[in-house]
N, C-alpha and C positions, 0 to 999 in steps of 0.2 A: 834752262834756267839753272840746273846743277849738272856738272858732268865730272865723274870720278874715272880716272885712267890708271890702271894697273896699280892700284893701291896695295902697299904692303905695311904691316905694323908688326912690332915684336914686343912680347914682355920678357925682358931679359934674353935668355937663349930660346925662349919659346915663339914659334912663328905663328902669330894668332891669326892674321889676315893675309891672304895669299893672292895677289893680283886681282883685287876686285875692281871690275869696272861696271859702271851703270851710268845712266842719264835719266833725268825728268824734266819735262817741259812745263811751261806756264799752262795752268788750265788741265793739267794731267795729275792723275794718281798712280804714283808707283808703290806697289806692295813689295816690302822686304820680309821674306818668309824663312823660318827654320826654327828648329827646336831649341830649347835651352842650351846655352854654352857653344854655340856654333860661331859666335862672333858679332852678333847683329848689333848689340849695344856698343860694343868696341868700335865698330864701324861707324855708328852714330856720333859717338865722342870724338872720333877723328874728323868727321864732317864738320863738327862744331868748333874744333880746335883745342877742345878739352884734353885730348891725347894727341901726342906728335905722330906725323906720318914718317915712316922709315923710308919709303920709296914711293913713286908715283906722284899723281897731281890732281888737286881738287879745284875745278872751276866753278865759279858762281856768277851768273849774269854775265857772261863772257870774259870775267877776270880771273886770273890765277889767285887763289885765297889759301894755297897750301900752308903756308907759314904764318898766316895772320893770326892774331889773338882772338879769343872768344868774342870779347866785347866789340871788336871791330866787325867781325861777321854778323853779330846782332845789329849793329848800327847800319850795316848795308842790306839788311832785310831778311836774315835767317832767324827763324824762331825755333824753338825746341821744347817739346812737351816731354819731360823725362819720365822713365820707368820709376814707379813710386811716387810720382807727382811732384815731390820736393817743393810743396808750398811752404810758406813761412807760418809755423804753427801758432806763434805768439801774437802775430799780427792780425789785424781784422781783415774780413774779406775785401773791404774797400782798399786798406792799405797794400794788400797783395796785388790787387788790380793795378794800383798806381805803379807798383814796382815793375809791372810790365811795360810800362810806358816810360821807363827811364831813358830809352834811347831817343826820346822825342825832345824838342827843345821848346824853350819859353812856355807860353800859356797852355800849349797842347799837352804838355806833361802832367796837366792836373785836371783834365776833362775827360771822364769816363764815356766813351761813346755807348749811347743808349742801344746800338745794335747788338752789343754783347748781351744786354739783358732780354733781348728778344730771342736770342738763341738759347740762352739759360736763365729763365724767368726766376728759378730758385735763388740765384745769388742776389738778385735785387731785395729779396725779402730777408736775406741774412748779411746785409752790408757791415753791421756792426758787430756780428759774431766772429770769434777768433777762428781762424782757419783750421786749428788743432781740434776744434769742437764739431767739425763737419763730418759726416759720413765719408767713406771712402769714394763713394760715387760723386758725392758733392764736391769733394777735393779734386776729383778729376776733371769735373766741369770748370772748377776754379782755375786749375792749371791750364786748361784749353783756352779759356777766356782771357788769361793773363798773357799768353802768347799772342792770341789775336789782337790785342791792344797795341801791340808794337806795329800793326799793319804790315805783316811781313810779305815778302815776295815768295818765300818757301817757308812750309811749316813741316817740322818733323815730328811724328808720333812715335814714341816707344812703348810699344804694347798697352795701348790705352784702354783695352778691355780686361786686363789682368786684375783679378780680384774684385770685380765690379758685378754688382747684381744685374740681371737681364734688362729690367726696365730701363737703366741707365745706359746699358750697352746700345740699345735702340736709340736713346737720345743722341748718343756719341755718333753712332752711324748716320742719323738723320743730319747732323751738324757737319759732318765730313762730306756728305753728299751736296749739302748746300754750299759749302765752300767750293767744291769741284764745279758745281753748276755756275757759280759766280764767274768762274775763269780767269780771275785775276791773281791767282797764285799757283804755284807747284806744291804738291803734296807728296810727302815720303812717309809712308805707313808701315812701320815695323809690327809685324804680328806673328803669333803662333797659330792662329785659327784661320784656316783657309777660307771657310764658309762666310766669316766676316768680311775678310779681305776681297773675296770674289765678288761681293755685292758693289763694292767701290772702286776697285782698281782698273786701271787701263792697261797696266803693264805689271809684270811679276818677276822678281828676282828670288832665287831660292838658295840660301847658303847651307852648307854642310861642312865642318871642320875648316872653318875659315876660308873656303873657296865656294864661288858660284858653280852650282851643279846643274840649274835649269834657269832659263829665262825666256821671256816671250810675252806676246800680247795675250789678253783674255781668252781669244779664240784659240790660240796655240797650246793653252796650259791645259794638260789633262789632270783632272781632280784627283784621280787615284795615284797617279804618279807623283804629284805635289805631296799628298797626305802620307805617302811612303817616307819622304824626307822629313816629315813633322811628327810621326808617330814615335812614341818613346821606346 
């Protein structure tokens, strides 16, 4: 579903991403791991078209999307749950959810799928509350639900557990596991915490200083070796 080949990116003269290659298939979860500042979020923004790619190629569902605008990628089936959630604080929960359906056409763009409320029951209780009045964990659930309403082929999570209380982390893990079990989308999970990712991922890619330093499937990844690259 997603294939990245020898991707390079620069901030001015700083070489931030150095020949990144990875792939994730439909029905699979790929965990992108690394400590803060190694280039994880930069890579995700390149995949979504928010930042330009200097060299290399990004392919999605068999097509080259390296130079496509973010809204075109979203319309083709890519969804992004950004770090920090980026919900619309002044809009209601319902309005935030409807914004996630902007890629749909006609009457479909105005109907919220009840399956979202099965995954996140708390959102149905808070439809008329402003997004900015929700707790951090509730905002994270809202951001994930908003992305899912676009019915993506690929969903990208940028550190969904950051700053979230343990009970909500369990809920997020449960939802990602259910999405993986459904088998109708690819999942790219960017995380700092190996234990959370290990429960969900089929494949791992570990970044350090903008480069891939380890990769493989769950059976091949040594926990102690991965944690060495995640420790501060």
